[in-house]
C-alpha positions in Angstrom: 0.0 0.0 0.0 1.4 3.4 -1.0 1.3 6.4 1.2 -0.4 9.6 -0.1 3.0 11.2 -0.8 4.1 8.2 -2.8 0.9 8.3 -4.8 1.3 12.0 -5.5 5.0 11.4 -6.6 3.9 8.5 -8.7 1.3 10.6 -10.4 3.8 13.4 -11.2 6.4 11.0 -12.5 3.9 9.2 -14.8 2.6 12.6 -16.0 6.2 13.7 -16.9 6.8 10.3 -18.5 3.7 10.7 -20.7 4.8 14.2 -21.6 8.2 12.9 -22.8 6.4 10.2 -24.9 4.1 12.7 -26.4 7.0 15.0 -27.2 8.8 12.2 -29.0 5.6 11.4 -30.9 5.3 15.0 -31.9 8.9 15.0 -33.2 8.3 11.9 -35.3 5.0 13.1 -36.7 6.3 15.0 -39.7 8.8 12.3 -40.6 6.1 9.6 -40.6 3.7 11.9 -42.6 6.5 12.6 -45.2 7.2 8.8 -45.4 3.6 8.0 -46.4 3.0 11.0 -48.6 3.2 11.0 -52.4 6.7 11.2 -54.1 7.3 14.9 -54.6 8.4 15.7 -51.0 11.7 16.4 -49.3 13.7 13.4 -48.1 13.2 11.9 -44.7 15.7 13.0 -42.1 19.1 11.2 -41.7 19.2 8.2 -39.4 21.2 10.2 -36.7 18.5 12.8 -36.5 15.8 10.1 -36.2 17.8 8.4 -33.5 18.1 11.6 -31.5 14.3 12.1 -31.9 13.8 8.8 -30.2 15.6 9.9 -27.0 12.5 11.5 -25.4 10.4 8.4 -26.1 13.0 6.1 -24.6 13.4 8.4 -21.6 9.7 8.5 -21.1 9.3 4.8 -21.4 12.1 4.2 -18.9 10.7 6.7 -16.4 7.2 5.2 -16.7 8.5 1.7 -16.1 10.6 2.7 -13.1 8.2 5.3 -11.7 6.9 3.2 -8.8 10.4 2.5 -7.5 11.5 6.1 -7.9 8.3 7.4 -6.1 8.9 5.0 -3.2 12.6 6.0 -3.0 11.8 9.7 -3.0 9.1 9.5 -0.3 10.6 6.9 2.0 11.5 9.5 4.6 8.2 11.3 4.5 6.1 8.6 6.2 
C-alpha cells in the first residue's frame, strides 16, 4: 500500500513520462507523414536525427517503467 505522498509522486512521475512520450511522438509526426506522402516531397531525415528524436520516447518509457520504485525511494522518509 502506497502512502499519499508516494501516490502523488507516482502521479507526477507518470505525468512527466507521458509528456516525454508525447514530445517524442510529436517530433516523429512529420517524418512519418512525409514517409507516407506521395513522391514529390523532401527526403526523410538522416538516421542520426531520427535516433536523436527517439531519446524522449525512450526516456519517457524508462521513467514510466521505473516510476513506482522512484516514487517510493523519493518518499521513504516522509512517512
